[in-house]
A tleap script that builds the chain and sets N, CA, C and O, in Angstrom:
source leaprc.protein.ff14SB
mol = sequence {
  NMET ALA ALA SER ILE ASN ASP LEU ARG ASP
  LYS GLU PHE SER GLY SER ARG LEU SER PRO
  GLU GLU ARG ALA ALA LEU SER ASN PHE ASP
  ARG TYR ARG LEU ASN VAL LEU ASN SER GLU
  THR ASN GLU GLU LYS PHE HIE TYR LYS TYR
  ARG GLN LEU GLN VAL ILE ALA ASN LEU SER
  ASP TRP LYS GLU PHE LEU HIE GLU ASN PHE
  PHE CGLN
}
set mol.1.N position { -17.912 -10.167 -8.606 }
set mol.1.CA position { -16.497 -10.229 -8.277 }
set mol.1.C position { -16.174 -9.137 -7.261 }
set mol.1.O position { -16.653 -8.008 -7.372 }
set mol.2.N position { -15.373 -9.480 -6.291 }
set mol.2.CA position { -14.988 -8.544 -5.236 }
set mol.2.C position { -14.024 -7.485 -5.778 }
set mol.2.O position { -13.324 -7.711 -6.764 }
set mol.3.N position { -14.003 -6.356 -5.132 }
set mol.3.CA position { -13.088 -5.275 -5.515 }
set mol.3.C position { -11.651 -5.670 -5.167 }
set mol.3.O position { -11.402 -6.334 -4.161 }
set mol.4.N position { -10.727 -5.256 -6.004 }
set mol.4.CA position { -9.315 -5.578 -5.816 }
set mol.4.C position { -8.553 -4.353 -5.296 }
set mol.4.O position { -9.116 -3.266 -5.167 }
set mol.5.N position { -7.294 -4.547 -5.008 }
set mol.5.CA position { -6.420 -3.439 -4.611 }
set mol.5.C position { -6.405 -2.382 -5.712 }
set mol.5.O position { -6.496 -1.189 -5.423 }
set mol.6.N position { -6.294 -2.802 -6.952 }
set mol.6.CA position { -6.277 -1.825 -8.047 }
set mol.6.C position { -7.614 -1.113 -8.202 }
set mol.6.O position { -7.648 0.045 -8.617 }
set mol.7.N position { -8.716 -1.786 -7.875 }
set mol.7.CA position { -10.016 -1.115 -7.878 }
set mol.7.C position { -10.031 0.008 -6.835 }
set mol.7.O position { -10.569 1.087 -7.085 }
set mol.8.N position { -9.437 -0.252 -5.668 }
set mol.8.CA position { -9.358 0.789 -4.645 }
set mol.8.C position { -8.503 1.954 -5.116 }
set mol.8.O position { -8.843 3.113 -4.880 }
set mol.9.N position { -7.393 1.652 -5.782 }
set mol.9.CA position { -6.534 2.729 -6.309 }
set mol.9.C position { -7.308 3.572 -7.323 }
set mol.9.O position { -7.234 4.800 -7.303 }
set mol.10.N position { -8.044 2.908 -8.201 }
set mol.10.CA position { -8.855 3.629 -9.189 }
set mol.10.C position { -9.899 4.499 -8.497 }
set mol.10.O position { -10.129 5.641 -8.892 }
set mol.11.N position { -10.518 3.954 -7.474 }
set mol.11.CA position { -11.531 4.696 -6.721 }
set mol.11.C position { -10.910 5.953 -6.109 }
set mol.11.O position { -11.486 7.038 -6.185 }
set mol.12.N position { -9.739 5.797 -5.506 }
set mol.12.CA position { -9.061 6.929 -4.876 }
set mol.12.C position { -8.628 7.964 -5.915 }
set mol.12.O position { -8.802 9.164 -5.703 }
set mol.13.N position { -8.068 7.508 -7.029 }
set mol.13.CA position { -7.607 8.431 -8.073 }
set mol.13.C position { -8.761 9.184 -8.726 }
set mol.13.O position { -8.572 10.283 -9.249 }
set mol.14.N position { -9.953 8.595 -8.697 }
set mol.14.CA position { -11.109 9.264 -9.296 }
set mol.14.C position { -11.715 10.304 -8.356 }
set mol.14.O position { -12.688 10.973 -8.703 }
set mol.15.N position { -11.137 10.434 -7.171 }
set mol.15.CA position { -11.586 11.461 -6.246 }
set mol.15.C position { -12.507 10.976 -5.154 }
set mol.15.O position { -12.944 11.772 -4.323 }
set mol.16.N position { -12.818 9.686 -5.130 }
set mol.16.CA position { -13.679 9.146 -4.079 }
set mol.16.C position { -12.876 8.936 -2.803 }
set mol.16.O position { -11.686 8.619 -2.837 }
set mol.17.N position { -13.547 9.118 -1.698 }
set mol.17.CA position { -12.910 8.878 -0.404 }
set mol.17.C position { -12.914 7.389 -0.093 }
set mol.17.O position { -13.895 6.690 -0.344 }
set mol.18.N position { -11.808 6.920 0.454 }
set mol.18.CA position { -11.711 5.525 0.878 }
set mol.18.C position { -12.052 5.421 2.353 }
set mol.18.O position { -11.801 6.336 3.136 }
set mol.19.N position { -12.628 4.290 2.709 }
set mol.19.CA position { -12.908 4.038 4.125 }
set mol.19.C position { -11.580 3.765 4.835 }
set mol.19.O position { -10.582 3.468 4.178 }
set mol.20.N position { -11.555 3.860 6.150 }
set mol.20.CA position { -10.326 3.520 6.884 }
set mol.20.C position { -9.833 2.101 6.585 }
set mol.20.O position { -8.626 1.879 6.487 }
set mol.21.N position { -10.743 1.145 6.440 }
set mol.21.CA position { -10.338 -0.229 6.114 }
set mol.21.C position { -9.718 -0.296 4.722 }
set mol.21.O position { -8.697 -0.956 4.528 }
set mol.22.N position { -10.322 0.376 3.765 }
set mol.22.CA position { -9.779 0.374 2.402 }
set mol.22.C position { -8.389 1.013 2.383 }
set mol.22.O position { -7.478 0.511 1.725 }
set mol.23.N position { -8.235 2.107 3.100 }
set mol.23.CA position { -6.932 2.782 3.176 }
set mol.23.C position { -5.889 1.861 3.830 }
set mol.23.O position { -4.740 1.805 3.391 }
set mol.24.N position { -6.300 1.145 4.877 }
set mol.24.CA position { -5.397 0.205 5.557 }
set mol.24.C position { -4.988 -0.924 4.621 }
set mol.24.O position { -3.827 -1.331 4.616 }
set mol.25.N position { -5.929 -1.435 3.829 }
set mol.25.CA position { -5.610 -2.510 2.887 }
set mol.25.C position { -4.590 -2.046 1.854 }
set mol.25.O position { -3.664 -2.787 1.524 }
set mol.26.N position { -4.749 -0.827 1.339 }
set mol.26.CA position { -3.775 -0.292 0.384 }
set mol.26.C position { -2.395 -0.165 1.021 }
set mol.26.O position { -1.386 -0.547 0.427 }
set mol.27.N position { -2.365 0.366 2.214 }
set mol.27.CA position { -1.098 0.524 2.924 }
set mol.27.C position { -0.443 -0.833 3.185 }
set mol.27.O position { 0.763 -0.991 2.996 }
set mol.28.N position { -1.236 -1.801 3.617 }
set mol.28.CA position { -0.702 -3.145 3.873 }
set mol.28.C position { -0.178 -3.786 2.594 }
set mol.28.O position { 0.879 -4.416 2.604 }
set mol.29.N position { -0.912 -3.629 1.493 }
set mol.29.CA position { -0.446 -4.205 0.238 }
set mol.29.C position { 0.866 -3.553 -0.185 }
set mol.29.O position { 1.794 -4.244 -0.606 }
set mol.30.N position { 0.951 -2.242 -0.079 }
set mol.30.CA position { 2.185 -1.545 -0.470 }
set mol.30.C position { 3.364 -2.008 0.380 }
set mol.30.O position { 4.463 -2.216 -0.136 }
set mol.31.N position { 3.138 -2.166 1.669 }
set mol.31.CA position { 4.204 -2.643 2.552 }
set mol.31.C position { 4.600 -4.077 2.178 }
set mol.31.O position { 5.785 -4.404 2.122 }
set mol.32.N position { 3.600 -4.924 1.924 }
set mol.32.CA position { 3.862 -6.302 1.499 }
set mol.32.C position { 4.657 -6.325 0.197 }
set mol.32.O position { 5.640 -7.056 0.076 }
set mol.33.N position { 4.227 -5.518 -0.777 }
set mol.33.CA position { 4.900 -5.467 -2.081 }
set mol.33.C position { 6.361 -5.049 -1.920 }
set mol.33.O position { 7.253 -5.659 -2.509 }
set mol.34.N position { 6.600 -4.013 -1.126 }
set mol.34.CA position { 7.979 -3.559 -0.915 }
set mol.34.C position { 8.823 -4.620 -0.223 }
set mol.34.O position { 9.982 -4.820 -0.586 }
set mol.35.N position { 8.261 -5.297 0.765 }
set mol.35.CA position { 9.008 -6.363 1.451 }
set mol.35.C position { 9.380 -7.481 0.493 }
set mol.35.O position { 10.509 -7.970 0.509 }
set mol.36.N position { 8.432 -7.883 -0.339 }
set mol.36.CA position { 8.686 -8.969 -1.295 }
set mol.36.C position { 9.771 -8.555 -2.286 }
set mol.36.O position { 10.724 -9.301 -2.515 }
set mol.37.N position { 9.629 -7.386 -2.863 }
set mol.37.CA position { 10.572 -6.958 -3.892 }
set mol.37.C position { 11.940 -6.607 -3.326 }
set mol.37.O position { 12.957 -6.898 -3.955 }
set mol.38.N position { 11.984 -5.994 -2.164 }
set mol.38.CA position { 13.276 -5.637 -1.560 }
set mol.38.C position { 14.060 -6.848 -1.079 }
set mol.38.O position { 15.280 -6.777 -0.932 }
set mol.39.N position { 13.381 -7.949 -0.835 }
set mol.39.CA position { 14.078 -9.145 -0.363 }
set mol.39.C position { 14.695 -9.952 -1.501 }
set mol.39.O position { 15.468 -10.876 -1.250 }
set mol.40.N position { 14.370 -9.623 -2.725 }
set mol.40.CA position { 14.864 -10.402 -3.863 }
set mol.40.C position { 16.162 -9.807 -4.403 }
set mol.40.O position { 16.231 -8.615 -4.700 }
set mol.41.N position { 17.194 -10.654 -4.529 }
set mol.41.CA position { 18.488 -10.197 -5.040 }
set mol.41.C position { 18.726 -10.625 -6.493 }
set mol.41.O position { 19.573 -10.053 -7.179 }
set mol.42.N position { 17.990 -11.614 -6.949 }
set mol.42.CA position { 18.138 -12.099 -8.313 }
set mol.42.C position { 17.199 -11.310 -9.223 }
set mol.42.O position { 15.997 -11.240 -8.967 }
set mol.43.N position { 17.745 -10.718 -10.283 }
set mol.43.CA position { 16.946 -9.853 -11.150 }
set mol.43.C position { 15.802 -10.603 -11.835 }
set mol.43.O position { 14.694 -10.077 -11.936 }
set mol.44.N position { 16.053 -11.794 -12.294 }
set mol.44.CA position { 15.009 -12.574 -12.962 }
set mol.44.C position { 13.860 -12.896 -11.998 }
set mol.44.O position { 12.687 -12.774 -12.352 }
set mol.45.N position { 14.215 -13.307 -10.776 }
set mol.45.CA position { 13.189 -13.604 -9.773 }
set mol.45.C position { 12.454 -12.336 -9.358 }
set mol.45.O position { 11.253 -12.368 -9.092 }
set mol.46.N position { 13.172 -11.229 -9.303 }
set mol.46.CA position { 12.538 -9.952 -8.974 }
set mol.46.C position { 11.424 -9.643 -9.974 }
set mol.46.O position { 10.311 -9.296 -9.578 }
set mol.47.N position { 11.719 -9.769 -11.256 }
set mol.47.CA position { 10.721 -9.476 -12.284 }
set mol.47.C position { 9.549 -10.460 -12.243 }
set mol.47.O position { 8.402 -10.086 -12.488 }
set mol.48.N position { 9.851 -11.709 -11.932 }
set mol.48.CA position { 8.787 -12.706 -11.790 }
set mol.48.C position { 7.860 -12.325 -10.624 }
set mol.48.O position { 6.637 -12.348 -10.761 }
set mol.49.N position { 8.451 -11.980 -9.493 }
set mol.49.CA position { 7.648 -11.597 -8.328 }
set mol.49.C position { 6.880 -10.307 -8.590 }
set mol.49.O position { 5.751 -10.150 -8.127 }
set mol.50.N position { 7.484 -9.391 -9.325 }
set mol.50.CA position { 6.801 -8.150 -9.682 }
set mol.50.C position { 5.527 -8.450 -10.474 }
set mol.50.O position { 4.472 -7.875 -10.205 }
set mol.51.N position { 5.633 -9.350 -11.446 }
set mol.51.CA position { 4.459 -9.736 -12.235 }
set mol.51.C position { 3.416 -10.439 -11.370 }
set mol.51.O position { 2.217 -10.207 -11.527 }
set mol.52.N position { 3.866 -11.286 -10.468 }
set mol.52.CA position { 2.938 -11.951 -9.548 }
set mol.52.C position { 2.174 -10.922 -8.719 }
set mol.52.O position { 0.964 -11.050 -8.528 }
set mol.53.N position { 2.868 -9.917 -8.233 }
set mol.53.CA position { 2.228 -8.886 -7.423 }
set mol.53.C position { 1.218 -8.078 -8.235 }
set mol.53.O position { 0.197 -7.643 -7.703 }
set mol.54.N position { 1.499 -7.880 -9.510 }
set mol.54.CA position { 0.532 -7.195 -10.371 }
set mol.54.C position { -0.752 -8.008 -10.491 }
set mol.54.O position { -1.852 -7.457 -10.443 }
set mol.55.N position { -0.607 -9.309 -10.648 }
set mol.55.CA position { -1.777 -10.188 -10.740 }
set mol.55.C position { -2.553 -10.158 -9.423 }
set mol.55.O position { -3.780 -10.062 -9.429 }
set mol.56.N position { -1.858 -10.239 -8.317 }
set mol.56.CA position { -2.505 -10.190 -7.006 }
set mol.56.C position { -3.279 -8.886 -6.843 }
set mol.56.O position { -4.419 -8.894 -6.380 }
set mol.57.N position { -2.668 -7.769 -7.220 }
set mol.57.CA position { -3.319 -6.466 -7.085 }
set mol.57.C position { -4.554 -6.358 -7.974 }
set mol.57.O position { -5.496 -5.639 -7.641 }
set mol.58.N position { -4.556 -7.061 -9.089 }
set mol.58.CA position { -5.693 -7.009 -10.012 }
set mol.58.C position { -6.808 -7.983 -9.662 }
set mol.58.O position { -7.974 -7.712 -9.952 }
set mol.59.N position { -6.475 -9.104 -9.048 }
set mol.59.CA position { -7.464 -10.171 -8.880 }
set mol.59.C position { -7.863 -10.501 -7.450 }
set mol.59.O position { -8.940 -11.054 -7.228 }
set mol.60.N position { -7.029 -10.179 -6.488 }
set mol.60.CA position { -7.332 -10.540 -5.102 }
set mol.60.C position { -8.289 -9.548 -4.472 }
set mol.60.O position { -8.215 -8.347 -4.729 }
set mol.61.N position { -9.178 -10.054 -3.653 }
set mol.61.CA position { -10.088 -9.215 -2.880 }
set mol.61.C position { -9.259 -8.340 -1.940 }
set mol.61.O position { -8.403 -8.841 -1.211 }
set mol.62.N position { -9.516 -7.043 -1.961 }
set mol.62.CA position { -8.728 -6.124 -1.131 }
set mol.62.C position { -8.809 -6.456 0.347 }
set mol.62.O position { -7.897 -6.117 1.101 }
set mol.63.N position { -9.868 -7.103 0.777 }
set mol.63.CA position { -10.039 -7.429 2.193 }
set mol.63.C position { -9.006 -8.445 2.682 }
set mol.63.O position { -8.748 -8.550 3.881 }
set mol.64.N position { -8.421 -9.187 1.747 }
set mol.64.CA position { -7.367 -10.130 2.124 }
set mol.64.C position { -6.165 -9.406 2.736 }
set mol.64.O position { -5.408 -10.001 3.502 }
set mol.65.N position { -5.994 -8.160 2.409 }
set mol.65.CA position { -4.846 -7.405 2.900 }
set mol.65.C position { -5.110 -6.740 4.245 }
set mol.65.O position { -4.312 -5.931 4.717 }
set mol.66.N position { -6.231 -7.087 4.849 }
set mol.66.CA position { -6.496 -6.654 6.217 }
set mol.66.C position { -6.005 -7.706 7.219 }
set mol.66.O position { -5.956 -7.449 8.422 }
set mol.67.N position { -5.642 -8.898 6.713 }
set mol.67.CA position { -5.192 -10.004 7.558 }
set mol.67.C position { -3.686 -9.946 7.754 }
set mol.67.O position { -2.957 -9.476 6.881 }
set mol.68.N position { -3.238 -10.411 8.867 }
set mol.68.CA position { -1.822 -10.363 9.207 }
set mol.68.C position { -0.973 -11.419 8.492 }
set mol.68.O position { 0.253 -11.302 8.484 }
set mol.69.N position { -1.587 -12.443 7.893 }
set mol.69.CA position { -0.803 -13.528 7.303 }
set mol.69.C position { 0.080 -13.074 6.146 }
set mol.69.O position { 0.996 -13.803 5.767 }
set mol.70.N position { -0.159 -11.908 5.577 }
set mol.70.CA position { 0.675 -11.425 4.492 }
set mol.70.C position { 2.020 -10.905 4.970 }
set mol.70.O position { 2.922 -10.679 4.162 }
set mol.71.N position { 2.163 -10.715 6.277 }
set mol.71.CA position { 3.377 -10.081 6.797 }
set mol.71.C position { 4.229 -11.027 7.610 }
set mol.71.O position { 5.145 -10.595 8.309 }
set mol.72.N position { 3.941 -12.301 7.528 }
set mol.72.CA position { 4.732 -13.272 8.300 }
set mol.72.C position { 5.716 -13.971 7.418 }
set mol.72.O position { 6.470 -14.823 7.887 }
savepdb mol mol.pdb
quit
C-alpha cells in the first residue's frame, strides 16, 4: 500500500526529513482541505466533508496531491 498524507505527517512528526515532493504534497493537501472546508456554509455538509477529507488523508497516495486537478 502506498504512503498516505497522514503517513507523511507521522514521518515528519517522528523527526524524519521530508523530501521536497513530500513537503509539497502536504502543503497542497492542506490548501485543498482549507478550500473545501472554507467554501461550505452548511454545518452538516461541513462535517460530512471534514470526514471525507480524513478518509482521503488516511487512504489516498500522497503523490496524488502533486497533481493540479485537486485545485480546479
